[in-house]
Structure formats: C-alpha cells, structure tokens
N, C-alpha and C positions, 0 to 999 in steps of 0.2 A: 636347492638341488646342487650338489658339488660333484663333478665327474672327476674320476682319477686321472693323473698324468700318465702318459705313455712314453716310452723310450723309442727313439728311432735314430738311425745312423744315416740314412739318405732316403731320397724319394724320386719318383719320375716327374719331370716338368716337361710337359709335352710342348708348351708354347715358348718358354724361354731357356730351358736346359739348366744344368748345374744342380748342385746338391741342395737338399731340403735342410732347413736349420742353419746353424752356424752364425758367426758374428756379423757377417755382411749380408745375409740372406733376407733380413726383415722378417724372419720367422718368429721373433720374439721369445726364444727359448730361455730356459732357466740355467742354473749352474750345471757344469759338466760332471758326469759320474762315469769312470771307467771307459772314456772314450765316446760316450753316448751323451745326448743333450735332452733335458727334460722339456717337454712341450705340452701345452694343454691338450687334452683329448678333443678331437674334432667332434662336431655335431652335425648330423645329417637332417636336411629339411626336404620335404616333398612340396613341389609347387605345382599346383593344378590351375587349369584355365589359361594356358599360354596361347596367345594368338598365333597363326602361322607366320606372321611378320616378325615374331620374337625368335631370337637366337641366343646362344650362350653369352656373347659379348653384350648385347643389349640388355639382357637380364642382369649381368654384372654391373653394368653402368649405374643400375638402380640400388642393388644391393650393397655396393661398395660404400656407400654413404652411411651404412650403419654397422658394418663389421668387415673383417677380412675374409674373403672367399678363397678356399683352397681349390675346389673343382666344381664345374657344373656339367652335368650330363643329362641331355635331352633323350628321353626314351624313344626308340624308334619304332617300337611295337605298340606304344600307346601315346597317340598324338596329343600334344598339349599338355604334356607333363615332363617335369624335370626334376632331378635329384640334385641338391645343392649341398656340398660339404663346407661347412663354416669352420673356420680356425678354432673357435672356441664356443663355450655356452653363451657368453655375454653377447656375442655377435648374433647367435641364433635367436636369443631372446629379443634383441632389437628388431630382427627382421619379423618375427611374429607379431611384435607390437605396431611396427610402422609400415610394413609391406602388405601384411595380410588384408585382403579386401580392397586393395589398391587397384584402380583401373588403368591398364596401360595397353595401348594400341588397339582399344575398341574391346577389351576383355578384362573381366575381374579376376585377379589373381587370388588364389586360396592357398595359404601356406600352412603346412602342419608338420609335427615331428615325424621322423622316419623310424623304423625299427632297425634300419642298417646303422652300423657304427662308422662306416666310411664308404666313399664312392670308389668302386673298384672299376679299373678300365681293363677290358679285354680286347686285345687286338686293335687294328686300325679303326678309327671312329667312322660312323656313318655320315652321310650328308643330308642336310635339311633342305627344304624346298627352295631356300635362297642360295643354296650351293655352299653354305658355311658348315664346318664340322659341327657334329652334334656334341662332342666333348671338348672341353677347353680347361686347361690347367692354370690357375693363377697364382701358385704358391710364391713364385719369384717375381711376380708382376710389380712393375714400378708404380702401378696405379693403386696399389693398396694403401688405404688411408689410415690404417690403425698398426702399421708394422713396428713402429717405435712409439714410446711414450710422447716424445715431441710431436710426431705426426698426429697421434690420437687427440692430444690436447688442442688441435686446431679444428676438431670437428664439433658441430653442434647437432645433437639428436632432436630432430623436429619432424612433424608431420609433413607430408606433401602439401605444398601450397602452390598458388599460381604465380608466385614471384620467385625467380631463380637469381641465383648469384654466379656470375662467370669471373674467372680470376686466372692470375698468372700468364696473361697474354703479353706479347712484346709491346713496347711503347707505340710502335709503328701502326698498331690496330686501332681503328676508330668505329663508331657505331655502324657505318655503312658496311664496313668489312665483315663484322659479326652477323648483321642481317643477311648479307649475301651468302655467307657460309651456311647458315641455318636453311635458307631458301634452297640452295644447291643440293642439300641432303634430304629435302622433302619434309622438313620440320613444319609444325604450325607456325604462323607468322605472330610474333608478339605484338601486342597492342602498344607497348611502351618500352623504351630502353633508355638507360642512363649509364654514364661511364665516367670513371675518375682515373687519374694516373698518378703513380708515385715516381720516385727517381728511377725506378727499375722495371716496372711493369704496368700493365693497363688491367682494370677490373670493372665490374659494373653489375647492373641489375636488368633483368628482363621480366616484364609482366605479360601474362597471357590472359585470354578470356576466362579459361577455366583451369582447374587443377589438372584434369585430364591432358589439356594441351601441353601444360609445363611438363607433366611426367613423360608424355610421348617424346618431348624434345631431350629430356635427359637420356631416355633409352637409345635414342638415335644418334645424338650429338655429343654426348659426354665422352671425353678423351680423343676427340678428333684430332688428327695431327697433320701439319702441313708446315708452310714457311711463308714468310713475307719479307721482301727485301733482304733475303739471305738469312733471316733469323728464324730458326725453328720454333713452333709452338705446338702446345697441347692444350686444346680447349677443355677447361675443367668446370664442371657444373655442380651446383649443390642447392638444395631447397633452403629458402631463408627463414621460414616460419612466418613470414609477413603475408597478410592478406591482401595487401595492395602496396604499391610504391608510393613513397611520400610525394605529395602534389608537386613540389618544387623540383623533384628529380626527374619528372616525366618529360619525355620527348617522344611524339608520335612516330611509330615505326611504319615504313611504307609498306603497302601491300604489293601484290604482284601486278603485272601489266594489265590485267583485265579487271582490276579493282577489287578482286576477290581474295580472300585468305587462302593461303595454301593449306592443304591437309597433309597429315603425316603418311608416309609411304610404309 
C-alpha cells in the first residue's frame, strides 16, 4: 500500500513552535516545488485500552522507538482512546506490528487504522486526570528518532523485552544515579544494571523481572531531563531485543528501604 504525498507550507506546533517541514525541521521532506515541500502523507492510528495513568507524552515515549509521531490526541469524550498521527506509513506499520497488544501501565493497548487522514486540533486542549494536556504535537520534537536518515540508522526495530538500553548520559552518571532517578519517578525497580563509559558519555543496560515492568519504565522515564554537576542530560531508553543480560554484565540493583520493589505510578 503506497499513499500519495501531499504538499504543505506550514503547520501548527503546539509544543515547540515554528514551521513544519524545511531543511532544519527534521521533517524529512522531499524536493521543493513552487515554494512547497513534498512530504509523505501522514497515517492516523487509533489506540484503545489506555490506562488512566497514560498521557500523550508517555504514549509518545513508547511509539517514538518505531517511527516519528506528528500528534497525539486523547479523546475527552471516550476515555482510554487516543488518535495518533504518524509521519508516514512505515512508522504506522511498525506501531501495528510492535505495539499492538503491548501491556503498558496495567492495560493492554489495541492499535488499529483510523478512517481519519490527519489529527485535527480544535481550540485549546482539554486536561487529563493527571493535569496534562490531552493533545500534544511532536512535529518539531528533538526526541524524534527517525527525522533524518542518520538518526533512523541508529534504531533497531525489536519487540518489547525486559532488558532496556539507556544511553547518551553524562560521564558523571553512575549506576546509583540511574537507579535513584527511576525510583524518584515511581518506575519499577530493575533487578540488574550494567554501565559502560566512552570518552564522551555513559550508557548501559537495565533488566527487569518482566516485559511489562520494562515497558512501564519506558513510558514513565524515557526522555527525563535534568542536570548533574552542571551538565544537562536526557535519559534515553530503548528495548534491546535481549531476553536477559549477559551474566558477566549483571550487577544487582538495590530495592527500596523496606526491601520491596517499587511499582509504577
């Protein structure tokens, strides 16, 4: 199935502002014709089964690993349902393959094609139970992982597993820092953690008891931002495709003070 391209000149970006498309936007457009830029036609998906703890950013944190998301709109009149506008058909097909039937925050996601051709935003967005806006636009987001061929080449399309990769953290970050960061955000506690450092950054692996715990951690903690010793960081997470960490890489992760594992909020 090949969808036709459409021509656009600009678009609304509620989160980041600025024009859609263009050389510096990460829109991935094609050659210019008459002042317009060719872009792949977006594809809209319906996501059912969203837990009340879910919001557009948490849903994006999972979907971004499989394709670039334009917009996410949680329906205010139909709880537990969201419309997701993907940048192109390939990303939409990846979501259908890898995210459909995935359990997140205690609920199973059901993904299907929508009859709508785009997600239309009317007026100010409503607020969800957690106080976040029901609509979020990601067209210009720096968290898009397929915005350029170079970025896209760094991604691996794998099913959700209980081992996560975290990367691009400052050299000052150690295992205890990562574990405390996850604990403070109410993520499940990993059973094992390993870390390695290059000349410029820190990265590592996190293993959880179940795939669901790893998935919850991605939803909650992917793209967390902060600073350590004056250096800004963005915690980036991805599924590894590994069913378990290599034995030599394992280091037991601490539980909380009462000896029990924390559960996702």
